N, C-alpha and C positions, 0 to 999 in steps of 0.2 A: 837269543839264548837265555836260558834261565840257569843261574848258578846257585847251588846250595852247598851245604857242608854237613858232613857227619861229624858231630862234635865229640872228639875223644882226646881232648887236651893236646899234647904235643904230637899225637898221632892222628889228629883230625885231617880229613881229606876232602877234596872238592868232588861234587857230582855236577856235571854239565849236561843239561837237557835241551834238545832242540835239533832242528833239521841241520845236518852237516856237522854235528858235534864231533864225529870221528876225525875230522880234519884238524882238530886241535890236539891231537895225540902228542906231538912233539913237545908242546908247552907244558904238558902235565907229567912228562917223564921225570923220574927222580934226577936231581942234579948230578952230573958226572957220569951218567950211564953212557956206555959206548956201544953196547950190543943189545938187541932185543930178540927174544924167541917168541915168535907170533904163533899162537896155538889156535886152530880153527878146525872146521869140518869141511869136507868136500862139497857138501850140499849148501853151504852158506855163501851166497853171491856177493859178499862184501869184502873189499880189499882195504887195507890201511897202509899208510906210509909212516913208520915211526920217526923218520928223519935221521936215523943212525943205522949202522950196519945191522942187518937183520936176516933171519931165515924163518921160513914158514914150516911149521910142524903140524901135520894133519892127524887128528884123532878120529876114531870111528864115529859114525852117525848113531843117533838114538841112545836110549838108556843102556843098551847092551854094551856100549863103549865106556860107560861110566863105572869103571871098576879098577881094582888094584893092578890088573895087568896093563891097563892104559897108563896108569901113573908110572909104573916101572918103565914102560916103553919111552915115555916122554923124558924121564930123568936120564935114561941111558943115552937117548939121542942128544940131549943137552950136553951131557958129559963128553960125548964124542965130538961135538961141535966146539966145546971149550967154553960153555957158559959159566960165568963166575958169579960169586956172591955180589959183586958190584954191578951186575947187569940187571936186566928186567925181563919178566915174562909179560906178554900182552895177550890176553884172552879175548878172542873175537867170536861172539856167538851168543847163544842163549844160556839157560841155566846149566845144561849139561856141560858146556864148555867152561863156563866160569867156575862151576863147582870143582870140576876135575883139574883144570889147569891151576886154579887157585890152591888146591890141596898139594899138587905136585910142586908148586912154587914154595909152599910152606915147608916141605920136607927136604927139598933139594938144597944141599949145602946148609941145612938147618935154617933155611929161610932166604928166599930171593924176592925182591920187590915184584909186585904184580899190578898191572893196570887192566881194568876190564872195559872192553868196548862192547856194550850190550846191544844186540841186534834184534831181540824179540821183545814183545810187550811184557811177557812174564819176567824176562831178565832185567828189563829196565826198571820195573816197579818193585821188584822183590829180590830175585836170586843174586844179582850182582852187587847188591847193597848190603853192608853189615858185616862182612868178614866171615860168614859161615862157609866153609868149604868141605867137600866130602864126596865119597863114592859109595856105591851100593855093595852089599854082600847078598848071596842067595837067601840069607836069613832075614833081610830087611833093607829098607832104603836109608841111605846116608848114615850107615852105622860106623863107618870109618872116616874120620875127618879131623879138622882142627879149626880154630878161630885164627884167621890170618887176614888182617885188614888190607885192602888194596891201597895203593898210593893215590889212585884217582879212579873215577868211573865216568865214562862218556856214554850217554844215552842218546843215540842218534835216531830221532824219530823218523828221519827220512828212510831208514832201513825197514821200517815197519810196513812200507808199501810193497816190499818183496815177499811178505809172508803169505802162505796159503791161508784161506779163511779159517780152517780148523786150528792153525797155529795162533791166529789172532784171537779166536774164541778162547783158546787155552789161557791167554793172558787176561781175558775178561773175567775168568773165574777167580783169578787172584785179585783183580781189581774190585770185584764184588766184595771180597773179604774186607778190603779197606773201607768200603762204604758202610758195612755193618759195624766196623770198629769205630766209625765216627767221622770219616773224611767226607765232607759235605759236597753235594751237587756235582759229583763226578760225571754223571751222565750229561750234564749241561756245559761242562768246561771244554774249551778247545783241547786237542790232543796233548800238546806240549804242557799245558797247565794241569791237565789231569794226571799225566805221568809225574810231573813235579810235585803235585799234591800228595801222591802216594809215596814218593821218595822222601818228602818232608816228614810224613808220618813215621816211616820206618827209621829215618835218621834220628828223630826225637826219641823213639823207643830204644834204639841201639845205644844212643848217647847216654841213656840213663841205666842201661843194663846190658853191657856188651856181651857177657858170657852166659846170658839166660839164667841168671840166678833167681829171677823173679818176674819182673814186668815183661821182659821180652817174650815170654811164653805165649802172650796173647796173639803174637803173629802166627802161631800155629793153629789159629781158629779154623776148624774144618779139616785139618790135616791128619788127625789121628785115624779116622776112618778112610780118608782120602788115600793116604799112603798104603793102607792095607788093601784097598781096591787096586791100586797100581800094581802091587806085588802079585795079587791073585790073577790079574789080567796079563801078567808078564810084560807089563809096560806097553801093551797095545793101546790102552786108554791114555789120553794126554793127561798131564798133571792137573790142568785146570778143570777138566771134565770130572776127574775123580774127586778133587777138592769141592766141586760144586755139590756132588752128592753128600760129601762130608759136611758141608755147611748146613744143608737141610737136616741131616742127622743131628748135628750139634744143636740146631734150633729146636728140634723136637725134644732132644734130651733136656734142654733148658726149660722148655714148656712143661714137660712131665715132672720135672723136679721142682716145679713151682717157682722158677727163677725168671722166666720170660713170658711176657704177655702174648696172648693169642695173635693179636694183630701183627706184631713184629715177627713172630715165628712164621706166620703165613706169608709175610712179605718176602722172606727168603725164597720160598718156592716160586713166587710170582716173578720176582726180579730175575732169577737165574733162568727160568723157563723163557722169559721174554727175550733173552740174549742168545737163545739157542743152546743152552747147556742142560745136561741131564739132571733130573731131580729124583730119580728112582734107580734101584739096582735089584739084582737077582734075589728073589725072596728065599732061596735055598742056600744062600751064601753066608749066613750069620756065623756058623761054626768056624769056617775058614777065616772069616774076617776077625773074629775074636782072637784066633791064634796070631794073626798078623798084627793086631793092635798090641799084643803083649810085648812086642819088640820095640814099641815106640819109645823114643829117647826121653820123653817127659815122665815116664813111669818111674816110681820109686819103690823098691822093696816088693816088687811084684804087684803093686797097686796101680790100676789104670787111673790116669789123670786126664781130664778133658777141659778144654777151654770152652766155656759157655757164656752166654750173655745174661746179665740181669736187667737188660733193657738196651735199646739202641745206643751204641757207643759206650756201653758199660760192661766190659769184659771181666770175667772172673774165672774161678776154677771149680771143678767138681771132681772130688777125689774119691776113688773106690766106690763108684755107684753100684747098687745092687744089680746082679745079672738080669733080674726081671725088668728093671727100668731100662737097661740097654736093649733088651729084646723088644720092649714096647716101643721104644724110640725107633728101632730099626724097622719094625712093622710098618711104620708110617712112611718109610722110604722104599718099601718093598711091595708096593701095591700092584706093580706091573713090571715085567722083565723086558728091558730094551733088547733089541736084536743085536747079536754080536757084530754083524756087519756095520751097523750104525755106530756101535760103541768104538770100534777101532778107528773110525774116521772123526770122532768128536774132537 
């Protein structure tokens, strides 16, 4: 097992990475907990034993279940069961589960402890780490949420063997982001070490900027366009596939703005294509995507803000780019339109 820490002073917490990590759940529960509300989805073939009295609460599958209605349902079910502020919520699943259950835990009784058991690659390297919780609105992704740090995160790499290929590729899109941000040799590391390297990167960033006042925004590299694509596709595209296109767009934006060299920009497209992720999108979609990007949480006073690179492992910001620059960058990712059938399965 590889043990890391998200450094937040007296709120620091452990992240355990390795095959079988879920079996360490009891030892990472907050002291004195007597009951655990286990939140998961019917499609997740992973069971946990908290070692205390517990009940399983199942939320809907897919992004469609990541909404305020599900949060209300969970909180009402917990209230009827008698969950108290001294108990714990255990979220078992990918980012949809940890985001939704984490937010519900943050608002139930004004805050109940939560432990994440991440079962997807995307969840283990990103979504379950750092305390961002939230749900979607029709107007955009993750627009309602809170910062609510978990008591612990267990990244059981054994569960990754249960993932469909498209779900594993979904995580690779997020892992590619870490490679561009400077995590070295990810493709050559054993799986446990690769996951731990991504966790270490995010833990360092979160420890220095918990509430995204500055540095933490770099973790949104590729996500501004990616979230707009997800919304336009009504979440039929996997998050990692949408972010993959967003990464290529951000690289082209950096190149055209004179911030990123040609070789590094081209490397984005080559790496993402090599792992089976999309690098292009609908050439007629820019207008709708611009509307979607206007709701991005990084924007300030109506001004679009993008994370771009000034070189490999040198993230920075581009604020209020000219619309002509955005159109030129988008044209570089709109050279061909993927079929809708493949897009849904990515």
